[in-house]
SERO-4910 file (N, C-alpha, C, O; in steps of 0.05 Angstrom, whole numbers):
BEGIN
 pado doro    nc1    nc2    nc3   cac1   cac2   cac3    cc1    cc2    cc3    oc1    oc2    oc3
  Met    A    605     73    -43    587     84    -23    591    114    -21    614    124    -20
  Ser    A    570    129    -20    571    159    -19    577    168      9    566    157     29
  Thr    A    593    189     12    599    201     38    582    226     42    584    239     63
  Glu    A    566    232     22    548    256     24    527    250     45    514    229     45
  Pro    A    522    270     63    501    266     83    473    263     71    468    274     50
  Ala    A    456    248     84    429    244     75    414    271     73    417    288     92
  Lys    A    400    276     52    385    301     49    356    298     59    342    318     63
  Glu    A    348    273     64    321    268     74    321    246     95    338    228     95
  Val    A    302    249    113    297    229    134    268    220    131    250    235    126
  Val    A    264    193    134    237    182    132    230    173    160    244    156    172
  Ile    A    207    183    170    196    173    195    174    154    187    154    162    175
  Leu    A    178    129    194    159    108    187    137    105    208    142    110    232
  Gly    A    114     97    200     91     93    218     92     65    230     71     52    233
  Val    A    116     55    236    120     29    248    138     33    272    159     46    270
  Thr    A    130     22    295    146     26    319    171      8    317    173    -10    300
  Leu    A    190     13    335    214     -4    337    207    -33    343    222    -51    337
  Glu    A    183    -37    355    174    -64    361    159    -77    338    151   -100    339
  Gly    A    156    -62    315    143    -72    292    113    -69    290    100    -80    273
  Lys    A    101    -53    308     72    -48    308     66    -23    292     81     -4    291
  Thr    A     42    -24    279     33      0    264     26     22    283     11     17    303
  Phe    A     35     46    278     30     69    295      2     80    290     -7     80    267
  Arg    A    -11     87    311    -38     99    310    -37    127    323    -20    132    340
  Pro    A    -54    145    315    -78    142    297    -69    139    268    -46    145    261
  Ser    A    -87    130    251    -81    125    223    -74    150    207    -61    148    186
  Asp    A    -82    173    217    -75    198    202    -52    213    215    -49    238    211
  Trp    A    -35    199    229    -13    212    243      6    227    224     15    249    230
  Ala    A     11    216    200     29    228    181     18    255    171     33    274    169
  Glu    A     -7    255    165    -20    280    155    -20    301    177    -17    325    172
  Arg    A    -24    292    202    -24    311    224      3    324    229      6    348    231
  Leu    A     24    307    229     51    317    233     59    336    210     69    358    215
  Ala    A     54    328    185     60    345    162     44    371    163     53    392    155
  Gly    A     19    369    172      2    393    175     13    413    194     13    437    189
  Val    A     23    404    217     35    421    237     60    435    225     66    458    232
  Met    A     74    422    208     99    433    196     94    449    171    113    459    158
  Ser    A     68    453    163     62    466    137     72    495    136     77    505    114
  Gln    A     74    508    159     83    536    159    113    539    153    122    561    146
  Phe    A    128    518    156    157    519    151    163    511    122    162    488    114
  Arg    A    168    532    106    171    528     77    189    549     66    194    570     79
  Pro    A    199    545     42    216    566     29    200    592     27    177    592     18
  Gly    A    212    613     35    198    639     35    181    645     59    169    666     62
  Gly    A    179    626     77    164    629    102    134    626     97    125    622     75
  Pro    A    119    627    119     90    624    116     77    646    100     85    670    102
  Gln    A     58    639     84     43    658     67     14    654     72      6    633     83
  Pro    A     -3    673     65    -32    669     69    -40    644     54    -35    641     30
  Gly    A    -54    626     67    -63    601     55    -43    579     55    -50    557     46
  Ser    A    -19    583     64      1    562     63     -6    539     82      5    517     79
  His    A    -23    544    101    -31    522    119    -50    502    105    -56    481    116
  Leu    A    -58    508     80    -76    491     65    -60    469     50    -73    451     38
  Gly    A    -34    471     49    -18    451     35      6    444     52     14    458     70
  Tyr    A     18    422     45     42    413     60     67    428     51     69    437     28
  Ser    A     85    431     70    111    443     64    127    423     47    124    399     51
  Pro    A    142    432     27    159    413     12    181    401     29    194    382     20
  Trp    A    184    411     53    205    400     71    194    379     90    210    366    105
  Cys    A    168    374     91    156    354    109    130    344     96    109    357     98
  Val    A    132    321     83    110    311     66    102    283     75    119    265     78
  Pro    A     75    278     78     67    251     83     69    234     58     67    244     36
  Asn    A     74    208     61     78    190     38     73    162     48     64    157     70
  Thr    A     78    142     31     76    114     37    102    100     29    112    105      7
  Leu    A    112     83     46    136     67     40    131     38     48    124     33     72
  Asp    A    133     20     30    129     -9     36    101    -13     48     98    -29     67
  Gly    A     81      2     39     54     -2     49     48     11     76     27      8     87
  Gln    A     68     25     87     65     39    113     65     69    109     81     79     92
  Lys    A     49     82    124     50    112    124     77    121    134     89    108    151
  Cys    A     85    144    123    111    155    132    110    186    127     91    196    114
  Val    A    129    199    138    133    228    133    162    231    124    181    222    137
  Ile    A    165    244    101    192    250     91    199    279    100    185    298     93
  Val    A    221    281    115    230    307    125    256    314    111    276    300    114
  His    A    256    336     96    280    344     81    299    360     99    290    375    117
  His    A    324    356     95    345    368    112    343    399    111    353    412    130
  Asp    A    332    410     90    329    440     88    312    451    111    316    474    119
  Leu    A    294    434    122    279    443    146    298    449    169    294    469    183
  Arg    A    318    433    172    338    438    194    352    464    190    356    479    209
  Glu    A    359    470    165    373    495    159    355    519    163    365    540    172
  His    A    330    516    157    311    538    160    301    543    188    300    565    198
  Glu    A    295    521    202    284    523    229    291    498    245    278    477    244
  Leu    A    313    500    260    323    477    275    303    466    295    302    441    298
  Met    A    287    483    307    268    472    327    246    455    313    237    436    325
  Ala    A    238    462    289    219    446    274    230    419    267    217    399    270
  Trp    A    256    419    258    270    394    252    271    376    277    265    352    275
  Glu    A    279    388    299    281    373    324    254    363    333    252    341    344
  Phe    A    233    378    329    206    370    335    199    344    321    188    325    333
  Cys    A    205    343    295    199    319    279    215    295    289    203    273    292
  Leu    A    241    299    293    257    276    303    250    268    331    250    244    337
  Asn    A    243    287    348    234    280    375    207    266    375    201    248    392
  Phe    A    189    273    356    164    259    352    169    229    347    157    212    359
  Ala    A    188    224    329    195    196    323    206    182    347    199    160    353
  Lys    A    225    195    361    238    183    384    217    178    406    217    156    418
  Asp    A    201    198    413    182    196    434    161    174    429    151    161    448
  Asn    A    155    169    404    135    148    397    148    122    387    134    104    377
  His    A    174    120    391    189     95    384    185     87    355    182     64    349
  Leu    A    185    107    337    181    102    309    208     96    295    229    107    302
  Gln    A    207     79    275    230     74    258    237     98    241    219    111    231
  Val    A    263    103    237    272    125    221    293    115    201    310     99    208
  Arg    A    290    124    176    310    117    155    322    142    144    309    163    143
  Phe    A    347    140    136    361    163    125    369    158     96    378    137     88
  Gly    A    365    179     80    376    180     53    367    160     32    346    163     20
  Ala    A    383    138     29    380    120      7    353    105      7    343     96    -13
  Asp    A    340    102     31    315     87     33    291    105     29    268     96     34
  Val    A    294    130     20    272    148     16    258    143    -10    272    141    -31
  Pro    A    231    140    -10    217    136    -36    219    160    -54    219    183    -44
  Arg    A    219    155    -79    220    177    -98    194    179   -113    191    197   -131
***
């Protein structure tokens, strides 16, 4: 078993109670808000694409957002925003090994 800390966190679109989170485009919205947080900082037009540190995806048929630990190093408040979003909406969170590649 690795003792290395997880480099990514997955916020799943499933609540702790097992219900699908709505609205259906929540992952794209969250990743869109985080688009300005990227290596090199925001650039003209960077709002048109997702940050490599916060990307919508699918895991086990459910929408999710993969949040890379580099976001925390770059902007702690943005990292906390993502984790608080998950907590406030009772979403399941996975760390490291369960991240889709």
